[in-house]
N, C-alpha and C positions, 0 to 999 in steps of 0.2 A: 622340640628337641628332646633327646633322651641323654641320660648320663647321670653322674653324681656331682652334686655342686656342694662345696664346702664353704660355709660361710663363717669366718673367724672375726668375733666380736658381734654379740648379739644385742646391740643397742638400737637406737632409732634407725640409723641408715642402714646397718646390717639386717636388721629385722624387716625393714621396708623393701630392701631389694629382694630378700628372700621371698617376701609376699608376691612381688612382681614376677619373680620367675615362676613361682609355684602356680601362679595364676595363668601365665602365658604358656607355660610348659609343664602341664599336669603329669606327664610321664617321667618327669625328672625327680630324682631323689635328692632332697635338700637335708644337709647335715649341718648342724649348728655346733660352733665350739666358742667357749669363753672361760675366761679365768674365774668368772663369777657364775658358778653352777647354778645358782638361784634364777639367773636371767635365761640359761639354757632350758631349764626346766619349764619355766613360764613360757618360753617360745615354743616348746613342745605342746604344753597344754592348750595354748591359743591356736594351734594348728599351723604356725608360721614355719616351722620345721618338721621333717618326718622322722629324724633320728638324732640323738645327742652323742656328741663325740666324746669319747672317754680318753682317746689317745690321739694328740694332735698329729704324730707322725703316721700312724695307722690310717686316719681319716685322710690326711694329705695325699699319701700315697695310692688311695683308691679313687681320688678326685679327678674329674675331667676338667672342672672349673673351681678356681679357688679365689674367693673374695676376702681379701683382708680389709676388714672395717674397723680398725683400731686407731688409737692415738698415734701420731706419726713416728714417734720414737720407738714405740712398742712395734710398729710396722717393719722397721728396719731390724729389730731383734728377731722377728719371725722369719724375714727373709735370710738372715744369717743362719737360723735353725735349718731351713729348707736345704742348706747346702749339703748337709749330711744324710738328707732323705733320698730315697729312690723313688723319685716321682714318675709318673707316665710321661713318655716323650711327648705325647700330644697334649699334655695339659696346658692350660691357659691360666696365668695368674694375673690379677689385678688387684688394685687397692682403692680406697676412697678417700685419701688423704688430701688436705687442703693445700699442701705444697708438694711440688713434684721433682725439681731438679736433684735434690740430695737423695730422695728415694730411688730416682731412677739410676743414679750412680751406684747406689747400693745394689740394685737388682742386677747389674752387670756381672755379678759373680754367678748368677742364675743363667743369664743369656749366653754367657761363655760356654755353658754346658749344653746349650741348645734348648734351654726351657724358655718358653714365650712368656714375657712380662710385658703388660700393657698398663701403664698407670692410668689411674681413672680418678675424676673428682665430680661427683654429682652436686651441682650447686643449688642445694635445697636444704631446708632444715625445719625446726619447730620449735615453740617455746617448751616443749615437752621432751623428755629423754627417756631412754630405756625401750626394751623390745615391746612392753606394753603399749607405747605410743606409735608402734610401727602402722603404717597404712600404705595401701598400694597406690594411692593417688599423689603421694609425697612429691614424686619427681615430675608429674604432668606438666609439660611445656616448659620444664627447667632445662638449662643448659647442662650437659654432660661432657666434661672434657676428658678427651683420651690422649695420652702421650705414650706411643709405642716404643718399645726398646730396641735395641739393635738387633737386627736379624728378623724383626717382625714384619711379616707379609700383609698386604692388603686382605688377603684371605682370613688371616688371624684376626684382624680387626673386624672384618664383616661378621666373623663367628662369635666374637665378643658382643657386638651390637645385637645380633641376632639373640643370644642369651638374654640380654638386657632389653628386649624389645618391649616388654610388659611395663617398662617404666614410663613409656610414652615421653620420653625426654628427647631434647635436640642435641645430637652428638656433634662435638667439634673435635677434630684431631689437630693438636698443636705442638709445638716444640715445648720441653719441660722448662726452659728458660723463660720462653714467652708466657707461658702459664703463670709462672711465678711473679713475673711483672705485672700481668693483667690483675690477678687476684690481690697482689700486693697493693695496687693502686685503689681498687674499689671495694676491698674487703678488709685486708690486713691493716692497712693504713688508717680506715675509718675507725677501726676498734681502738687503735692507739690514741687517735684524736678525741674519741668519746671518753677514754679512761682519763686523758689528760685534763679534759674539761671538767670531770667529776672531781679530780684531785684540786683543781683550782677552786671549784665551788666549796668543797670541803675546808681548804685552808681559809677561805673568805668567810666561812659559816662561824668561825670562832669569834671574829669581831662583830659579825652580824647575825644573831640568833634566828631572826626571821627568815633567813635565806632557805632554809630546808623547807618552809611552807612554800614560799613563792616558787621554788624550784619544781614544785609537785605538778606544774602545768607543762607548758612547751619544753622547758629544760630537761624535764624527765623523759619526754618522749624523744627528743633528738639524741639522748644519750642512752637509749635502751640497750644498745648492743654492749655497753660497758658491763651490763649484768651477765653477760655470758662466761662459760666456765673458764677461771683463771688459768687452771693447769693446762687445758687445751691451748689457750692463746699464748701461754708461755712457750710451750713447744713449737707453736706455729712461728712466733717470732723468733725463735732461735734458729728454725730451719731456714726461715726466708730473711735471715740477717742481713746480708749484703744488698738485696732489693730494698728492704725497709730503710736502710741507713742511706740509700741513694735518694728515695722519696723523700725522707726527712729532710735532708740537705735541700732539696727542692722546695719543701715546704718553708723552711727557714727563710729562703729568698723571697718566697712569696709574701710571707709575713713582714719581711723588711720593706717590700714594696708598699704594703698596706699601711705601715707605720709612716712612710715618707708622705703619701697622699693625705693622710690625716693631719701630719704635723704641717704640711704646707697649706693646709685648710682650702684645698682644691675641690670645690664642690662638683665641677664637672667630671673630675676623673673619679670621685667617689661615686657619683651617680652612675657613671659608666661601668664601674667595678661590679656594683650590685646588678646592673642592667644585663651585663654580658652573662653574669652567672645565672641570673633568672632565665633568660633566653635559652641557654644550654640545658639547664635543669628541666625547664617546661618542655623541651623537645625529647626528653628522655622516654623510653616506650613505658606506657603505663601498666599495660596487662603482661608484660614479660617478666619471668622470674630472673632475678639477678643473683650476685654473689652472696648479697645479704638477704636472709629471709624476709619476705614482705610482711608487713603488719596491716591487717585488713580492719581499719578502725573507721566507726560511724560516729560523727559528732551530733548529738541530739540536743538542741536548745529548748529544753523543758521548762515549764512554769514551776515556780517554787512553791509546792503545796504537798501535804502528806499523803504518802502512798503513790506518788507519781513514778518512782522507779519500779515498783512492783506492777504498776500499770503497763509500763513499757515492755518489762520482761514476760508479763502474761500474754501480750499480743504476739510476741515471738514464740514463746512456748506453744501457743495455739497453732502455729504454723510448722512445729517441730524444728525450729532453727536453733543450732548449738551455737552458744558464745563461749569464748575463752576467758574473757575478763571483763569487768564493768567498773568503772570509777567516776567520781565526781571530781571536776576540776575546780580548784579555787582560784587559780590565776589564769586568765583568758586572754591576755594581750595578744593581738594578731592571730588568735586561734578562735574559731567559732565553736559554740557548744559548751554546756556545762556537763552533760553526761557524755561519757566516752565508752562505746561498746566495742569489743575487739572479737573478731571471728577468725576461724581456722582459715577459711578459704574466700576467694573472691566471690564465689557463687552464693556462699551463705550471707555475705554482706549485701550483695545485690538483692537477695530474697528479703532480708530485714528491711532494706531501704524501702522497697516496693509494699511490704507489710505495713510499716508505719505510715507511709504516705497515704494509704488506704484507710487507716483507722484513727488517724491524728491529724492534727493541723500544725504540728511541731515543725520548726525549721531543721532541715537535715542537711548535713555536710560530710563529703567523704574525706577521710583522714589520708 
């Protein structure tokens, strides 16, 4: 496809989408805009964009496709700015926000003027941020939710999907409310739970100083998402307030039920509770990308002798396998392995697994 694509917000998501479009549609002109000029200049120097936007209005009025990849409240402000711009009649505007209902309501001011707005949410991410972390494989096999606005035709949706074809994502067209309920359950709510678990551990650590060291194992892993950007999650929580309040109300009922079966000392119901959870959890797709970015961990049960970690990393380096994190677990209750190695992709983890199987006799387990 040919035309001018304006990407507003040169972070991980915006930069990665720009790379995907550039790779799939080499004749398109990619223009980058960000309040942080440093990120725009970096995007230019890395070849992610073709041109830097100096004026949002001028760039928007020339664009055939506009992708708003900013925090959700900032997206609303940008949509409001667009009302005073003279945009092309054929322009398609989309966003990448984690909430949709409120943004789609805001976009009605544009759709009333005949402008096509299709909400978007690529359900992928990374432990890294900024345009320097952008990569064209970020969205491969990830779900990409689309929420068309009023007056949007199937042809408009197909055109946007064609622009985004290079993401190699799985597109799902859903209602904005349904989107927020789905992501509220499997993404937004778990972040709140993770944060609450950390708060509870923090309070308990006052009385039990050793808690911090003990929490370095499995507890730290299951609460990883609590380390996500606090400002972003404040905005998401406020945007999806009604849905989250409803889910939290259900959660309170669930916890009341758990308290009841424990108080009644009912071993069968306790066993059933954990068994049903295990069955449902074990049946979840392993290779699919979901709402929360996957963590590709490999647990290595290594012997305790000097130089063993450098030995393991040397084998991986010999195969040019990149890792994102490596740590030693002091607490291993119910979790195998003392050495935990994290990778960016499923493929990197599989290569590492095969590499260590061939070169060592260590026990290896997938996280």
